[in-house]
BAFI-3210 file (N, C-alpha, C; in Angstrom, 3 decimals, decimal comma, padded with zeros to 6 digits):
// residues 237
n [1|2|3|4|5|6|7|8|9|10|11|12|13|14|15|16|17|18|19|20|21|22|23|24|25|26|27|28|29|30|31|32|33|34|35|36|37|38|39|40|41|42|43|44|45|46|47|48|49|50|51|52|53|54|55|56|57|58|59|60|61|62|63|64|65|66|67|68|69|70|71|72|73|74|75|76|77|78|79|80|81|82|83|84|85|86|87|88|89|90|91|92|93|94|95|96|97|98|99|100|101|102|103|104|105|106|107|108|109|110|111|112|113|114|115|116|117|118|119|120|121|122|123|124|125|126|127|128|129|130|131|132|133|134|135|136|137|138|139|140|141|142|143|144|145|146|147|148|149|150|151|152|153|154|155|156|157|158|159|160|161|162|163|164|165|166|167|168|169|170|171|172|173|174|175|176|177|178|179|180|181|182|183|184|185|186|187|188|189|190|191|192|193|194|195|196|197|198|199|200|201|202|203|204|205|206|207|208|209|210|211|212|213|214|215|216|217|218|219|220|221|222|223|224|225|226|227|228|229|230|231|232|233|234|235|236|237]
n.u [-000,848|-002,753|-004,210|-002,224|-001,683|-004,180|-004,189|-002,035|-002,499|-005,073|-007,638|-010,128|-009,389|-010,197|-010,520|-008,146|-006,661|-007,865|-007,322|-004,809|-003,743|-005,928|-007,476|-005,033|-004,259|-005,989|-008,044|-010,786|-012,763|-012,532|-012,360|-011,903|-013,982|-015,931|-019,073|-019,721|-020,870|-024,079|-024,528|-022,326|-022,774|-024,768|-023,183|-021,469|-019,678|-021,111|-020,463|-019,230|-019,365|-016,846|-018,231|-019,385|-022,024|-023,999|-023,368|-024,742|-024,507|-024,169|-021,426|-018,535|-018,349|-015,418|-013,869|-011,105|-009,612|-007,424|-006,290|-008,090|-010,151|-010,320|-012,068|-012,259|-011,577|-010,427|-008,883|-008,401|-006,775|-004,659|-003,774|-002,521|-000,448|001,029|001,738|003,699|005,642|006,308|007,571|009,355|011,330|011,951|012,154|010,243|006,947|003,337|002,260|004,164|007,280|010,826|012,470|010,796|009,179|011,150|011,674|009,519|009,730|012,122|013,297|012,603|014,005|013,151|011,901|010,193|009,291|008,780|008,324|004,952|004,786|004,989|007,880|009,353|011,129|010,536|010,663|012,927|012,819|012,042|009,290|006,567|004,031|000,835|-001,662|-005,369|-007,829|-010,755|-013,652|-015,052|-014,055|-011,535|-008,416|-005,691|-002,643|-000,039|002,983|005,690|008,968|010,862|010,277|007,907|005,125|002,053|-000,422|-003,914|-006,208|-009,513|-011,772|-015,138|-015,378|-014,415|-012,861|-011,439|-008,795|-007,884|-008,765|-007,592|-004,931|-004,683|-005,355|-003,314|-001,245|-002,040|-001,738|000,739|001,683|000,807|001,751|004,552|006,017|008,707|008,760|008,649|010,773|013,612|016,576|019,600|022,432|025,958|029,158|032,537|033,965|032,443|030,348|027,060|025,141|022,721|019,155|016,143|012,584|009,584|006,608|004,377|001,392|-000,751|-003,469|-006,870|-008,633|-011,916|-013,720|-016,552|-017,167|-018,227|-017,574|-015,241|-012,933|-010,361|-007,618|-005,150|-001,561|001,083|004,197|005,247|004,019|001,569|-001,026|-003,403|-003,317|-004,245|-005,242|-007,987|-008,462|-010,529|-013,708|-015,346|-018,092|-018,315|-017,373|-014,849|-013,913]
n.v [-012,863|-014,624|-013,509|-013,725|-016,531|-017,485|-016,099|-017,381|-019,943|-020,264|-021,013|-020,818|-019,621|-021,129|-023,818|-024,315|-024,613|-026,639|-028,797|-028,891|-028,913|-029,315|-031,839|-033,749|-033,956|-035,099|-033,252|-033,121|-031,818|-029,051|-025,798|-023,198|-021,740|-019,048|-017,480|-019,402|-022,727|-023,658|-026,138|-026,762|-024,667|-025,063|-026,438|-024,714|-022,710|-020,131|-016,560|-014,929|-012,079|-010,100|-010,465|-013,026|-013,079|-013,751|-012,501|-010,232|-011,031|-014,257|-014,824|-013,186|-012,502|-013,260|-011,657|-011,958|-014,467|-016,237|-014,909|-014,633|-016,488|-019,354|-021,990|-024,402|-027,211|-028,216|-030,632|-031,187|-028,882|-029,531|-031,763|-030,431|-029,169|-031,375|-032,418|-030,436|-030,821|-033,655|-033,206|-031,673|-033,372|-034,907|-037,481|-035,911|-034,812|-035,376|-033,699|-031,857|-030,734|-031,406|-029,437|-027,038|-027,323|-026,617|-024,115|-022,766|-022,930|-021,279|-018,513|-015,252|-012,971|-010,822|-009,600|-012,298|-013,958|-016,676|-018,046|-017,641|-018,777|-018,072|-018,196|-019,390|-019,482|-021,326|-021,570|-024,363|-025,061|-025,308|-023,828|-023,523|-021,391|-020,261|-017,843|-016,982|-014,737|-013,631|-011,807|-012,301|-014,738|-016,543|-018,123|-020,584|-022,321|-024,412|-025,900|-028,122|-027,602|-029,744|-032,215|-033,253|-032,846|-030,981|-028,478|-027,489|-025,106|-023,821|-021,124|-019,633|-016,809|-013,280|-013,030|-015,282|-015,620|-016,023|-018,227|-020,009|-019,521|-020,562|-023,185|-024,083|-023,837|-025,768|-028,054|-028,086|-028,405|-030,954|-032,852|-032,555|-030,602|-029,116|-026,413|-025,583|-026,105|-025,274|-023,181|-024,768|-024,025|-023,790|-024,178|-022,881|-025,121|-026,959|-028,274|-029,094|-026,863|-026,325|-027,363|-028,203|-028,018|-025,881|-026,047|-024,640|-023,094|-020,465|-018,986|-020,186|-018,996|-017,862|-016,454|-015,269|-017,340|-018,735|-021,065|-023,658|-025,705|-028,316|-029,878|-032,215|-033,426|-036,042|-037,008|-038,519|-040,564|-041,170|-039,555|-040,283|-040,549|-038,719|-037,484|-036,623|-033,901|-031,961|-032,160|-031,088|-030,938|-028,584|-026,161|-023,511|-020,262]
n.w [-016,783|-017,210|-019,469|-021,493|-021,867|-022,461|-024,862|-026,395|-026,292|-027,205|-026,118|-023,490|-020,372|-017,947|-019,251|-020,165|-017,559|-016,373|-018,208|-018,041|-015,366|-013,065|-013,898|-014,501|-011,891|-010,308|-009,308|-008,991|-007,725|-008,172|-009,832|-012,127|-013,732|-013,959|-014,107|-011,437|-012,377|-011,861|-011,111|-009,482|-007,833|-005,961|-004,216|-002,892|-000,570|001,326|001,757|004,584|006,859|008,848|011,555|011,595|010,253|007,099|003,990|001,806|-000,814|-002,032|-002,969|-004,694|-008,291|-010,287|-012,978|-013,305|-013,537|-012,995|-010,908|-008,620|-009,207|-008,635|-007,463|-004,965|-002,831|000,451|000,394|-002,422|-002,953|-001,412|-002,654|-004,638|-003,388|-002,755|-005,025|-005,914|-003,771|-004,455|-007,090|-006,252|-005,181|-007,438|-009,983|-011,442|-010,939|-011,300|-013,223|-012,879|-013,921|-012,375|-012,409|-012,712|-010,281|-008,288|-009,068|-008,378|-005,694|-005,159|-003,846|-005,513|-005,531|-004,461|-001,835|000,505|-001,731|-004,040|-007,000|-007,332|-004,856|-001,361|000,271|003,446|006,405|009,086|012,445|012,550|009,742|006,424|004,606|001,839|001,049|000,560|000,381|000,610|-000,284|-000,807|-001,087|001,726|002,106|003,839|002,996|003,592|002,227|003,336|003,636|003,748|002,440|002,425|004,049|003,595|004,857|005,413|005,474|004,447|004,947|004,958|005,173|005,226|005,792|006,735|009,057|009,209|009,172|011,693|012,551|010,917|011,805|014,334|014,122|012,489|014,344|016,281|014,673|013,964|016,523|017,280|015,261|015,803|014,192|012,372|012,489|015,113|016,331|018,287|017,660|016,839|018,997|018,590|020,107|019,939|019,565|018,484|019,912|020,686|022,492|023,192|022,460|021,514|021,807|021,432|022,288|022,879|022,791|021,842|023,793|022,759|020,368|020,758|019,037|016,513|013,873|010,949|009,736|008,733|007,103|006,820|005,761|006,652|005,863|005,970|004,627|001,320|-000,006|-001,621|-003,152|-002,652|000,241|002,055|004,901|006,714|008,640|009,491|007,866|004,950|002,700|001,145|-001,177|-001,499|-002,323]
ca.u [-000,522|-004,140|-004,549|-000,931|-002,098|-005,212|-003,772|-001,067|-003,063|-006,464|-008,749|-010,543|-008,373|-010,839|-010,610|-006,857|-006,259|-008,781|-006,724|-003,225|-003,597|-006,786|-007,612|-003,872|-003,686|-007,382|-008,642|-012,094|-013,709|-012,072|-012,557|-011,523|-015,095|-016,675|-019,606|-019,716|-021,958|-025,102|-024,404|-021,430|-023,187|-025,298|-022,408|-020,371|-019,630|-021,547|-019,497|-019,384|-018,647|-016,272|-019,049|-020,181|-022,961|-023,831|-023,060|-026,117|-024,532|-023,166|-019,931|-018,476|-017,891|-014,140|-012,896|-009,444|-009,961|-006,098|-005,942|-008,971|-011,228|-010,322|-013,125|-011,487|-011,643|-008,937|-008,434|-007,964|-005,738|-003,704|-003,529|-001,670|000,707|001,521|002,257|005,170|006,585|007,069|008,176|010,943|012,353|012,574|012,615|009,248|005,421|002,427|002,243|005,215|008,935|011,276|012,989|009,689|008,880|012,010|011,693|008,516|010,282|013,344|013,402|013,114|014,995|012,175|011,174|010,112|008,412|009,377|007,370|003,707|004,585|005,633|008,901|009,693|011,822|009,639|011,666|014,089|012,161|011,680|007,999|006,223|002,679|-000,063|-002,839|-006,486|-008,322|-011,614|-014,679|-016,267|-013,479|-009,982|-007,835|-004,141|-002,034|001,112|003,349|007,205|009,778|011,456|009,684|006,229|003,881|001,444|-002,047|-004,804|-007,390|-010,260|-012,993|-015,706|-015,717|-013,731|-012,161|-011,037|-007,273|-007,864|-008,893|-006,115|-003,671|-005,014|-005,652|-001,974|-000,539|-002,212|-001,556|002,227|002,454|000,301|002,476|005,960|006,424|010,220|008,566|008,509|011,990|014,571|017,751|020,720|023,762|027,256|030,316|033,517|034,516|031,291|029,669|026,024|024,898|021,200|018,613|014,767|011,168|008,868|005,291|003,449|000,144|-001,506|-004,910|-007,696|-009,664|-013,422|-014,530|-017,394|-016,920|-019,334|-017,348|-014,216|-012,456|-009,052|-006,939|-003,707|-001,165|002,376|004,832|004,991|003,851|000,538|-002,119|-004,409|-003,181|-004,727|-005,983|-008,752|-008,605|-011,953|-013,998|-016,679|-018,225|-018,538|-016,516|-014,393|-013,244]
ca.v [-014,088|-015,092|-013,164|-014,408|-017,936|-017,483|-015,820|-018,061|-021,426|-020,405|-021,444|-020,066|-019,958|-022,277|-024,744|-024,668|-024,899|-027,963|-029,787|-029,086|-029,045|-030,037|-033,212|-034,596|-033,803|-035,537|-032,110|-032,864|-030,502|-027,655|-025,368|-021,764|-021,446|-017,868|-017,586|-020,986|-023,274|-024,064|-027,838|-026,383|-023,254|-025,774|-026,944|-023,829|-022,120|-018,569|-015,919|-014,122|-010,975|-010,286|-010,793|-014,173|-012,748|-013,863|-011,494|-009,971|-011,935|-015,417|-014,469|-012,595|-013,074|-012,552|-011,642|-012,178|-015,719|-016,566|-014,481|-014,608|-017,331|-020,670|-022,655|-025,678|-027,744|-028,442|-031,885|-030,729|-027,889|-030,412|-032,525|-029,522|-028,984|-032,684|-032,479|-029,659|-031,624|-034,774|-033,007|-031,332|-034,681|-035,460|-036,732|-035,286|-035,265|-035,869|-032,398|-030,747|-031,216|-031,083|-028,018|-026,120|-027,101|-026,013|-022,839|-022,181|-022,674|-020,498|-016,916|-014,266|-011,814|-009,492|-010,199|-013,949|-014,748|-017,186|-018,081|-018,439|-019,025|-017,138|-019,036|-018,681|-020,171|-021,163|-022,607|-024,913|-025,676|-024,193|-023,865|-022,739|-021,155|-019,477|-017,393|-016,906|-013,828|-013,032|-010,988|-013,208|-016,156|-016,705|-019,253|-020,852|-023,620|-024,241|-027,130|-028,194|-027,901|-031,302|-033,433|-034,093|-032,681|-029,582|-028,572|-026,470|-024,688|-022,848|-020,536|-018,686|-015,796|-012,465|-013,095|-016,548|-015,818|-016,306|-019,795|-020,443|-019,253|-021,283|-024,570|-024,169|-024,170|-027,018|-029,196|-028,087|-028,917|-032,372|-033,635|-032,204|-030,149|-028,309|-024,849|-025,581|-026,287|-024,115|-023,179|-025,336|-023,431|-024,637|-023,427|-022,809|-026,499|-027,656|-028,968|-028,733|-026,551|-026,136|-027,765|-028,631|-027,998|-025,042|-026,677|-023,575|-022,529|-019,127|-019,282|-020,505|-017,519|-018,235|-015,475|-016,037|-018,092|-019,223|-022,303|-023,690|-026,801|-028,146|-031,390|-032,334|-034,904|-036,383|-038,325|-038,412|-041,946|-040,942|-038,242|-040,862|-041,032|-037,529|-037,746|-035,278|-033,026|-031,474|-032,344|-030,427|-030,983|-027,287|-025,375|-022,140|-019,346]
ca.w [-017,312|-017,800|-020,926|-022,221|-021,822|-023,435|-026,425|-026,674|-026,014|-028,113|-025,170|-022,172|-019,357|-017,217|-019,892|-020,136|-016,651|-016,361|-019,077|-017,811|-014,104|-012,433|-014,017|-014,251|-010,441|-009,729|-008,429|-009,326|-007,209|-008,704|-011,273|-012,731|-014,296|-013,742|-012,887|-010,871|-012,706|-011,120|-010,539|-008,522|-006,908|-004,888|-002,840|-002,590|000,459|001,534|002,275|005,573|007,290|010,351|012,770|011,445|009,371|005,878|003,326|000,863|-001,948|-001,461|-003,071|-005,855|-009,471|-010,656|-014,025|-013,187|-013,112|-012,607|-009,337|-007,703|-009,976|-008,162|-006,618|-004,510|-001,406|001,045|-000,213|-003,696|-002,847|-000,809|-003,837|-005,611|-002,628|-002,638|-006,657|-005,683|-003,038|-005,130|-008,135|-006,009|-004,875|-008,736|-011,385|-011,648|-010,592|-012,566|-014,012|-012,997|-013,908|-011,194|-012,434|-012,575|-009,063|-007,704|-009,478|-007,471|-004,158|-005,112|-003,802|-006,670|-005,170|-003,912|-000,443|000,649|-002,832|-005,097|-008,390|-007,369|-003,615|-000,518|001,180|004,890|007,581|010,242|013,205|011,827|008,618|005,214|004,067|001,052|001,188|-000,268|001,076|-000,268|000,551|-001,686|-000,351|002,540|002,365|004,009|003,092|003,610|002,180|004,008|003,118|003,990|001,226|001,990|004,888|002,978|005,451|005,109|005,812|003,814|005,773|004,030|005,937|004,679|006,778|006,667|009,907|009,202|009,386|013,264|012,781|010,343|012,777|015,651|013,642|011,918|015,337|016,897|013,903|014,229|017,769|017,166|014,812|016,006|012,861|012,811|012,716|016,463|016,778|018,438|016,988|017,652|018,930|018,933|020,384|019,218|019,238|017,642|020,571|020,910|023,916|023,630|021,395|022,107|020,854|022,238|021,579|023,527|022,024|022,445|024,129|021,754|020,040|020,605|018,206|015,764|012,651|009,830|009,286|008,328|006,675|007,008|005,879|006,874|005,752|005,946|003,685|000,251|-000,797|-002,455|-003,172|-001,813|001,887|002,725|006,202|007,000|009,835|009,726|006,482|004,851|001,210|000,876|-002,100|-001,042|-003,334]
c.u [-001,974|-004,274|-003,217|-001,548|-003,023|-004,900|-003,012|-001,527|-004,339|-007,424|-008,950|-009,597|-008,871|-010,654|-008,904|-006,293|-006,877|-007,761|-005,530|-003,083|-004,389|-006,941|-006,388|-003,662|-005,190|-008,139|-009,761|-013,093|-013,464|-012,464|-012,130|-012,873|-015,762|-017,998|-019,557|-020,931|-023,084|-025,208|-023,455|-021,843|-023,821|-024,412|-021,506|-020,780|-020,278|-020,886|-020,213|-018,776|-017,811|-016,994|-019,829|-021,407|-022,970|-024,120|-024,502|-025,672|-023,820|-021,806|-019,849|-017,950|-016,845|-014,063|-011,655|-009,440|-008,424|-005,710|-006,883|-010,450|-011,301|-011,253|-012,606|-012,118|-010,291|-008,381|-007,855|-006,668|-004,417|-002,994|-002,373|-000,393|001,904|002,260|003,747|005,978|007,129|007,777|009,624|012,074|012,650|012,172|011,433|007,795|004,639|002,497|003,383|006,706|009,439|012,221|012,149|009,410|010,070|012,074|010,733|008,684|011,413|012,920|013,846|013,896|014,391|011,555|010,999|009,423|009,282|008,271|005,859|003,666|005,325|006,832|009,365|010,237|010,941|010,493|012,851|013,706|011,825|010,551|007,612|004,683|002,131|-001,450|-003,872|-007,343|-009,594|-012,847|-015,488|-015,462|-012,104|-009,458|-006,228|-003,620|-000,460|001,873|005,230|008,012|010,329|010,846|008,260|005,079|003,543|-000,077|-002,778|-005,885|-008,043|-011,575|-013,885|-016,600|-014,511|-012,672|-011,488|-009,584|-006,926|-007,861|-007,814|-005,023|-003,738|-004,937|-004,267|-001,120|-000,468|-001,796|000,131|002,732|001,821|001,197|004,088|006,460|008,057|010,126|008,549|009,977|012,848|015,764|018,906|021,982|024,842|028,354|031,173|034,090|033,405|030,307|028,342|025,723|023,650|020,358|017,071|013,630|010,307|007,491|004,089|002,555|-000,411|-002,953|-005,808|-008,569|-010,923|-014,110|-015,339|-016,712|-017,905|-018,880|-015,829|-013,926|-011,055|-008,706|-005,280|-002,860|000,436|002,841|004,452|004,661|002,765|-000,446|-003,508|-004,471|-003,333|-005,304|-006,923|-008,857|-009,716|-012,309|-015,448|-016,738|-018,189|-017,304|-016,234|-014,007|-011,953]
c.v [-014,837|-014,735|-013,696|-015,773|-018,179|-017,274|-016,839|-019,665|-021,405|-020,900|-020,805|-020,613|-021,003|-023,820|-025,492|-025,455|-026,385|-028,934|-029,771|-029,289|-029,976|-031,333|-033,961|-034,732|-034,524|-034,644|-031,896|-031,940|-029,097|-027,309|-023,715|-021,189|-020,177|-017,490|-019,027|-021,566|-024,043|-025,493|-027,841|-025,554|-024,067|-026,372|-026,161|-023,100|-020,807|-017,947|-015,127|-012,995|-011,252|-010,720|-012,202|-014,234|-013,272|-012,841|-011,205|-010,926|-013,362|-015,563|-013,684|-013,343|-012,258|-012,847|-012,228|-013,525|-016,592|-016,194|-014,653|-015,793|-018,872|-020,845|-023,995|-025,956|-028,140|-029,489|-031,635|-029,945|-028,647|-031,354|-031,600|-029,592|-030,246|-032,826|-031,788|-030,410|-032,883|-034,512|-032,485|-032,202|-035,341|-036,901|-035,877|-035,874|-035,575|-034,935|-031,402|-031,311|-030,935|-029,610|-027,013|-026,008|-026,385|-024,420|-022,135|-022,126|-021,753|-019,235|-016,268|-013,326|-010,657|-010,174|-011,547|-014,707|-015,312|-017,189|-018,626|-018,679|-018,144|-018,343|-018,186|-020,014|-020,284|-022,167|-023,022|-025,445|-024,802|-024,832|-022,991|-022,660|-020,238|-019,169|-017,224|-015,609|-013,047|-012,300|-012,359|-014,449|-015,879|-018,056|-019,603|-022,100|-023,309|-025,743|-027,022|-028,472|-029,656|-032,524|-033,912|-033,573|-031,383|-029,681|-027,279|-026,257|-023,673|-022,585|-019,651|-017,696|-014,757|-012,407|-014,569|-016,866|-016,180|-017,694|-020,339|-020,561|-020,324|-022,681|-025,071|-024,547|-025,082|-028,123|-029,314|-028,955|-030,513|-033,227|-033,273|-031,435|-029,246|-026,978|-024,551|-025,777|-025,232|-024,102|-023,872|-024,695|-024,186|-023,778|-023,500|-024,242|-027,484|-028,415|-028,406|-028,001|-026,321|-026,644|-027,865|-028,070|-026,978|-025,412|-025,665|-023,282|-021,260|-019,754|-019,274|-019,393|-018,063|-017,504|-016,362|-016,428|-018,543|-020,663|-022,380|-025,416|-027,105|-029,647|-031,226|-033,521|-034,728|-037,186|-037,726|-039,579|-041,771|-039,833|-039,164|-040,993|-039,601|-037,899|-036,659|-034,871|-032,716|-031,533|-031,466|-030,431|-029,633|-026,781|-024,103|-021,427|-019,153]
c.w [-017,806|-019,337|-021,861|-022,381|-022,568|-024,861|-026,997|-026,897|-027,046|-027,316|-024,242|-021,119|-018,543|-017,736|-019,988|-018,683|-016,035|-016,885|-018,318|-016,261|-013,057|-012,579|-013,751|-012,765|-009,622|-008,766|-009,032|-008,901|-007,049|-010,046|-011,382|-013,185|-013,338|-014,838|-012,498|-011,627|-011,845|-010,580|-009,223|-007,390|-005,627|-003,794|-002,429|-001,277|000,600|002,144|003,405|005,948|008,618|011,386|012,561|010,652|007,826|005,197|002,362|-000,233|-001,520|-001,885|-004,238|-006,923|-010,093|-011,863|-014,141|-012,547|-012,286|-010,953|-008,385|-008,068|-009,502|-007,241|-006,303|-003,265|-000,910|000,420|-001,720|-003,885|-002,351|-001,857|-004,832|-005,009|-002,647|-003,919|-006,467|-004,808|-003,916|-006,112|-007,763|-005,667|-006,166|-008,683|-011,655|-011,005|-011,849|-013,541|-014,029|-012,992|-012,400|-011,248|-012,166|-011,071|-008,015|-007,803|-008,555|-006,135|-004,096|-004,830|-005,248|-006,719|-004,623|-002,788|-000,248|-000,496|-003,722|-006,393|-008,240|-005,552|-002,551|000,056|002,451|005,602|008,924|011,172|012,690|010,326|007,538|004,586|002,823|001,280|000,475|000,302|-000,037|000,274|-000,410|-000,638|000,462|002,870|002,925|003,785|003,177|003,418|002,711|004,022|003,389|002,746|001,031|002,817|004,513|003,957|005,180|005,530|004,860|004,639|004,789|004,962|004,923|005,337|006,921|007,732|010,133|009,370|011,046|013,555|012,099|011,216|013,820|014,985|013,268|013,273|016,072|016,136|014,013|015,638|018,048|016,898|014,827|014,682|013,493|012,813|014,138|017,281|017,175|018,030|017,684|017,911|019,363|019,243|019,581|018,635|018,649|018,439|020,557|022,216|023,986|022,358|022,044|021,149|022,008|021,484|022,371|022,594|022,746|022,912|022,887|021,478|019,911|019,994|017,301|014,433|012,059|009,837|008,502|007,948|006,325|006,437|005,805|006,441|005,807|004,997|002,315|-000,721|-001,879|-002,061|-002,475|-000,444|002,441|003,852|006,869|008,288|010,192|008,016|006,344|003,292|000,287|-000,186|-001,437|-002,169|-002,740]
res [m|q|v|a|l|t|d|l|m|g|e|p|f|d|r|f|m|e|n|t|v|l|k|p|l|g|m|s|e|s|t|y|r|q|p|l|p|e|s|l|a|q|r|a|a|h|a|h|d|g|d|g|h|a|l|d|a|p|w|h|v|y|p|e|q|a|a|a|g|l|w|t|t|p|t|d|l|a|r|f|a|i|e|v|q|r|a|i|h|g|p|a|g|t|a|l|k|e|a|t|a|r|e|m|i|a|p|a|g|t|g|p|f|a|v|g|f|e|i|s|k|n|g|e|g|w|y|f|s|h|s|g|g|n|w|g|f|r|c|h|l|l|a|h|v|r|k|g|y|g|v|v|i|m|t|n|g|d|l|g|g|r|v|i|e|e|v|e|a|r|i|a|a|a|y|n|w|d|s|l|d|k|p|v|f|r|g|e|s|g|a|v|i|e|t|g|k|d|c|a|l|r|p|f|w|g|g|a|s|s|g|s|a|a|v|q|w|s|g|l|a|s|m|d|a|l|s|a|l|v|t|s|p|a|m|s|s]
***
């Protein structure tokens, strides 16, 4: 896809993405430039291994920019998820058409995947998500298809997945996400015979982690309404 776009548009991939996606959505702290410019490298998070130790290089440089080259922050990535949510509701978002956004959350027929996102039914809600796993970094975006809430968590450690799971679970419980709802069973007459929420959390994981950042939001009113749960100025790959 990266090569096809650069050949078709006649410009570098990072410049194309900046002009068509990043700038229109206000993702001013994001870039696909590889290597990372020195002005941004000074703010970038350092990669860590599974024991929480800094790796010998701060990060890897990836020629496959589309697949592994995005540097961003939780707030910027949340802006993209909100754009998808708003476009789904129609008639369009800032950069996405309604039809495009709906295709991005429609199962492609192979596993739980759509065009760019993984789609899953969590509890009684439908969510789109995307993980990120470069050398020394683990990240995750999770957002509701219809209800306008979600979370982005970024870590700079190889075991960041455990932190991500814990933070997502706690946010879901605190904000009563429908991922915790139990199925509503109905008898032959159609009467509801059981309903409720299960807000139980597994024990908090206290293992080593070099650092993480997250942003959580709710509603579709404005991209400026992001409420930071944990903030960090560092960018992550």
